[in-house]
FIDO-552780 format. One line per field, with one value per residue: x, y, z of N, C-alpha, C in turn; residue number from 1. Coordinates in steps of 0.1 Angstrom, whole numbers. Example, Ala and Ser with C-alpha at 12.3 -4.5 7.8 and 13.67 -1.06 7.14 Angstrom:
<rs>
n_u = (132, 128)
n_v = (-57, -22)
n_w = (78, 71)
ca_u = (123, 137)
ca_v = (-45, -11)
ca_w = (78, 71)
c_u = (132, 129)
c_v = (-33, 0)
c_w = (78, 79)
nr = (1, 2)
</rs>
This chain:
<rs>
n_u = (-731, -751, -786, -800, -823, -825, -833, -831, -829, -832, -827, -817, -805, -779, -753, -738, -746, -735, -747, -776, -770, -744, -744, -758, -739, -717, -728, -735, -710, -699, -716, -710, -682, -683, -692, -720, -748, -776, -810, -818, -827, -822, -819, -806, -802, -797, -787, -789, -771, -787, -805, -787, -772, -793, -801, -776, -773, -796, -794, -767, -758, -741, -728, -735, -732, -725, -706, -716, -743, -754, -781, -789, -813, -833, -848, -879, -884, -898, -908, -910, -893, -894, -871, -841, -841, -818, -813, -808, -789, -776, -764, -745, -745, -731, -711, -696, -686, -671, -652, -639, -626, -609, -594, -581, -592, -608, -643, -660, -647, -647, -675, -680, -665, -678, -703, -697, -685, -707, -725, -712, -714, -742, -742, -732, -705, -679, -660, -651, -631, -595, -589, -613, -615, -592, -598, -622, -614, -595, -611, -627, -607, -600, -624, -629, -606, -612, -632, -618, -608, -585, -567, -586, -576, -551, -539, -546, -571, -603, -637)
n_v = (1453, 1479, 1479, 1504, 1530, 1558, 1591, 1616, 1650, 1677, 1710, 1732, 1749, 1749, 1746, 1716, 1686, 1657, 1624, 1607, 1581, 1582, 1595, 1576, 1554, 1565, 1570, 1544, 1532, 1545, 1535, 1508, 1509, 1517, 1495, 1491, 1475, 1472, 1475, 1507, 1542, 1574, 1609, 1631, 1663, 1687, 1720, 1756, 1787, 1804, 1787, 1769, 1787, 1797, 1774, 1768, 1790, 1787, 1762, 1758, 1781, 1797, 1821, 1824, 1801, 1766, 1737, 1710, 1697, 1677, 1659, 1639, 1613, 1604, 1577, 1576, 1563, 1531, 1529, 1510, 1504, 1494, 1499, 1515, 1549, 1571, 1598, 1632, 1647, 1678, 1694, 1720, 1731, 1753, 1759, 1735, 1734, 1758, 1752, 1729, 1740, 1759, 1741, 1727, 1702, 1676, 1681, 1659, 1643, 1659, 1661, 1634, 1630, 1648, 1636, 1611, 1619, 1633, 1612, 1595, 1611, 1609, 1583, 1586, 1592, 1616, 1647, 1661, 1661, 1655, 1628, 1616, 1629, 1620, 1592, 1593, 1606, 1588, 1567, 1579, 1584, 1557, 1547, 1565, 1559, 1533, 1539, 1550, 1576, 1602, 1609, 1631, 1648, 1654, 1679, 1690, 1701, 1706, 1695)
n_w = (1624, 1639, 1645, 1633, 1633, 1615, 1614, 1592, 1589, 1569, 1572, 1560, 1532, 1525, 1504, 1490, 1505, 1523, 1512, 1525, 1531, 1539, 1564, 1579, 1577, 1590, 1616, 1623, 1624, 1645, 1666, 1665, 1670, 1696, 1707, 1708, 1701, 1701, 1690, 1678, 1677, 1662, 1655, 1630, 1624, 1601, 1600, 1596, 1603, 1620, 1634, 1647, 1663, 1680, 1694, 1706, 1723, 1739, 1751, 1758, 1767, 1752, 1729, 1694, 1665, 1665, 1657, 1662, 1681, 1707, 1718, 1741, 1747, 1775, 1787, 1803, 1837, 1839, 1814, 1785, 1755, 1721, 1706, 1715, 1722, 1711, 1708, 1696, 1670, 1661, 1635, 1622, 1590, 1576, 1594, 1595, 1569, 1568, 1589, 1579, 1557, 1571, 1586, 1567, 1557, 1540, 1533, 1536, 1554, 1577, 1582, 1587, 1610, 1629, 1630, 1640, 1664, 1677, 1679, 1697, 1719, 1723, 1733, 1758, 1760, 1768, 1771, 1793, 1812, 1812, 1811, 1802, 1777, 1763, 1761, 1746, 1723, 1713, 1707, 1687, 1667, 1661, 1651, 1629, 1614, 1606, 1588, 1568, 1571, 1581, 1612, 1631, 1649, 1644, 1640, 1663, 1663, 1676, 1679)
ca_u = (-735, -763, -799, -803, -833, -820, -842, -822, -837, -824, -834, -809, -802, -765, -744, -739, -745, -733, -759, -782, -763, -731, -747, -761, -727, -709, -734, -734, -696, -697, -722, -702, -670, -685, -697, -734, -755, -790, -819, -819, -832, -816, -821, -796, -808, -788, -793, -782, -765, -796, -810, -776, -770, -804, -799, -764, -776, -807, -790, -753, -756, -730, -732, -731, -735, -715, -706, -725, -749, -760, -792, -793, -827, -834, -861, -885, -885, -910, -912, -902, -894, -889, -857, -836, -840, -805, -814, -808, -777, -779, -751, -746, -738, -721, -699, -689, -679, -661, -641, -632, -617, -599, -585, -576, -597, -619, -655, -666, -640, -652, -689, -679, -660, -688, -713, -692, -683, -720, -731, -706, -720, -755, -740, -727, -691, -678, -646, -651, -617, -584, -590, -625, -612, -583, -606, -632, -606, -589, -622, -630, -596, -601, -636, -627, -596, -620, -640, -609, -605, -573, -569, -591, -569, -536, -534, -552, -584, -613, -651)
ca_v = (1467, 1481, 1480, 1518, 1538, 1571, 1602, 1627, 1662, 1688, 1722, 1743, 1747, 1752, 1738, 1701, 1678, 1642, 1616, 1601, 1568, 1584, 1598, 1563, 1546, 1571, 1567, 1529, 1529, 1550, 1526, 1495, 1512, 1518, 1482, 1492, 1467, 1471, 1483, 1521, 1553, 1587, 1618, 1640, 1675, 1696, 1733, 1768, 1795, 1809, 1776, 1765, 1798, 1797, 1762, 1769, 1799, 1782, 1750, 1758, 1795, 1802, 1829, 1820, 1788, 1756, 1726, 1699, 1697, 1664, 1659, 1625, 1610, 1596, 1570, 1577, 1551, 1523, 1529, 1500, 1507, 1484, 1503, 1525, 1562, 1576, 1613, 1640, 1655, 1690, 1698, 1733, 1729, 1764, 1758, 1724, 1738, 1768, 1746, 1720, 1749, 1764, 1730, 1720, 1689, 1673, 1682, 1646, 1638, 1666, 1656, 1621, 1632, 1654, 1626, 1601, 1626, 1635, 1599, 1590, 1619, 1603, 1571, 1589, 1597, 1631, 1652, 1672, 1661, 1650, 1613, 1614, 1634, 1611, 1580, 1596, 1609, 1576, 1559, 1586, 1581, 1543, 1546, 1572, 1552, 1522, 1544, 1555, 1590, 1604, 1614, 1645, 1656, 1655, 1693, 1693, 1708, 1700, 1700)
ca_w = (1626, 1647, 1639, 1635, 1625, 1614, 1608, 1587, 1587, 1563, 1574, 1554, 1518, 1524, 1496, 1488, 1517, 1521, 1511, 1538, 1534, 1546, 1578, 1584, 1578, 1601, 1629, 1626, 1627, 1659, 1675, 1665, 1676, 1710, 1711, 1710, 1690, 1703, 1681, 1683, 1669, 1665, 1644, 1626, 1619, 1595, 1602, 1593, 1614, 1630, 1643, 1656, 1673, 1690, 1702, 1714, 1733, 1747, 1759, 1763, 1771, 1745, 1717, 1681, 1661, 1668, 1647, 1665, 1694, 1709, 1728, 1745, 1752, 1787, 1788, 1817, 1844, 1837, 1800, 1778, 1741, 1712, 1703, 1724, 1715, 1715, 1709, 1684, 1667, 1653, 1628, 1614, 1577, 1573, 1603, 1591, 1557, 1572, 1597, 1571, 1550, 1580, 1591, 1555, 1557, 1531, 1540, 1540, 1566, 1588, 1584, 1593, 1624, 1637, 1632, 1650, 1677, 1683, 1682, 1709, 1730, 1726, 1740, 1771, 1760, 1770, 1771, 1803, 1818, 1803, 1809, 1793, 1764, 1757, 1758, 1735, 1711, 1708, 1701, 1674, 1658, 1656, 1643, 1616, 1606, 1600, 1577, 1558, 1573, 1589, 1625, 1630, 1659, 1640, 1642, 1676, 1661, 1683, 1676)
c_u = (-748, -776, -805, -814, -829, -829, -833, -832, -828, -832, -826, -806, -787, -757, -747, -737, -742, -747, -763, -774, -750, -734, -750, -748, -718, -715, -733, -720, -693, -704, -714, -689, -671, -692, -712, -741, -770, -798, -820, -824, -825, -820, -808, -803, -797, -794, -784, -777, -775, -801, -799, -773, -781, -803, -787, -766, -786, -802, -776, -749, -743, -735, -727, -733, -723, -716, -716, -730, -755, -770, -796, -807, -826, -848, -867, -886, -898, -914, -903, -904, -889, -874, -853, -835, -827, -806, -812, -794, -782, -765, -753, -738, -728, -709, -690, -680, -668, -649, -633, -622, -605, -589, -579, -579, -607, -633, -661, -659, -645, -667, -689, -675, -671, -700, -709, -691, -697, -727, -725, -711, -734, -754, -734, -712, -690, -663, -645, -638, -608, -586, -601, -621, -602, -590, -615, -624, -600, -599, -626, -620, -597, -613, -634, -617, -603, -628, -631, -605, -593, -577, -574, -584, -555, -531, -541, -564, -595, -627, -657)
c_v = (1467, 1480, 1494, 1523, 1552, 1581, 1613, 1638, 1672, 1701, 1734, 1739, 1750, 1742, 1723, 1694, 1664, 1635, 1610, 1588, 1570, 1587, 1585, 1555, 1552, 1568, 1553, 1526, 1534, 1540, 1513, 1497, 1513, 1505, 1483, 1486, 1465, 1479, 1497, 1530, 1566, 1596, 1627, 1651, 1684, 1710, 1744, 1775, 1799, 1799, 1771, 1775, 1798, 1785, 1763, 1779, 1794, 1770, 1750, 1772, 1801, 1810, 1823, 1805, 1779, 1745, 1715, 1700, 1683, 1665, 1645, 1624, 1601, 1590, 1572, 1564, 1544, 1522, 1519, 1503, 1495, 1486, 1514, 1538, 1569, 1591, 1619, 1646, 1667, 1695, 1710, 1732, 1740, 1763, 1747, 1727, 1748, 1761, 1737, 1728, 1754, 1754, 1722, 1705, 1687, 1675, 1669, 1641, 1646, 1663, 1643, 1622, 1638, 1645, 1616, 1607, 1628, 1622, 1594, 1598, 1613, 1590, 1573, 1593, 1612, 1634, 1663, 1672, 1655, 1635, 1609, 1618, 1625, 1598, 1582, 1599, 1597, 1567, 1565, 1583, 1567, 1542, 1553, 1565, 1540, 1526, 1550, 1570, 1591, 1609, 1628, 1654, 1658, 1669, 1699, 1703, 1700, 1705, 1708)
c_w = (1634, 1639, 1642, 1626, 1626, 1607, 1605, 1583, 1581, 1564, 1569, 1540, 1515, 1516, 1495, 1501, 1514, 1520, 1524, 1541, 1541, 1561, 1585, 1587, 1589, 1615, 1633, 1630, 1641, 1669, 1676, 1672, 1692, 1716, 1715, 1698, 1691, 1692, 1687, 1673, 1672, 1653, 1642, 1619, 1614, 1594, 1597, 1605, 1624, 1640, 1653, 1667, 1684, 1699, 1711, 1726, 1743, 1756, 1764, 1769, 1765, 1732, 1704, 1678, 1665, 1658, 1649, 1679, 1695, 1721, 1731, 1750, 1764, 1788, 1802, 1824, 1841, 1823, 1793, 1763, 1733, 1708, 1712, 1716, 1720, 1717, 1696, 1683, 1659, 1648, 1620, 1602, 1574, 1582, 1599, 1579, 1560, 1579, 1588, 1563, 1559, 1584, 1579, 1555, 1546, 1539, 1544, 1553, 1579, 1592, 1591, 1608, 1633, 1640, 1642, 1664, 1684, 1687, 1695, 1721, 1734, 1734, 1754, 1772, 1762, 1770, 1781, 1811, 1809, 1800, 1800, 1779, 1757, 1753, 1746, 1722, 1705, 1701, 1687, 1664, 1652, 1647, 1629, 1608, 1599, 1589, 1566, 1560, 1582, 1603, 1625, 1640, 1656, 1642, 1654, 1674, 1668, 1679, 1687)
nr = (1, 2, 3, 4, 5, 6, 7, 8, 9, 10, 11, 12, 13, 14, 15, 16, 17, 18, 19, 20, 21, 22, 23, 24, 25, 26, 27, 28, 29, 30, 31, 32, 33, 34, 35, 36, 37, 38, 39, 40, 41, 42, 43, 44, 45, 46, 47, 48, 49, 50, 51, 52, 53, 54, 55, 56, 57, 58, 59, 60, 61, 62, 63, 64, 65, 66, 67, 68, 69, 70, 71, 72, 73, 74, 75, 76, 77, 78, 79, 80, 81, 82, 83, 84, 85, 86, 87, 88, 89, 90, 91, 92, 93, 94, 95, 96, 97, 98, 99, 100, 101, 102, 103, 104, 105, 106, 107, 108, 109, 110, 111, 112, 113, 114, 115, 116, 117, 118, 119, 120, 121, 122, 123, 124, 125, 126, 127, 128, 129, 130, 131, 132, 133, 134, 135, 136, 137, 138, 139, 140, 141, 142, 143, 144, 145, 146, 147, 148, 149, 150, 151, 152, 153, 154, 155, 156, 157, 158, 159)
</rs>
């Protein structure tokens, strides 16, 4: 597994959240699945509707909250760090709970999927075209299967 320093920030009181150990396990599985084993740091911030909507509007120019936002960190040239800073994930708890219900998925499976999905974005994976989307989805499916979760795209539901 990776040598991951994970900063979990809970900024919402929305329902029962997975334990911190689960977020670490999911992020570490994503890193290992992407063959990334260097010492690294990332944060996962769990937020409510208002913060997610504000970030989605400010950074993606889209109205309303979204399930996960990824903010990769780019180390400035000439700066050497002891551990690579991957960046930040912002996950909207009420959206995760709503989507899990709508998609008839266990909440833990959806939390795991969004954490894996967002972590892969921090590593540079994307789904802007069909080839990228297929590669990223195949990797997500493999990582989640290794964690004991079903294919999140079985019903073609996308984050």
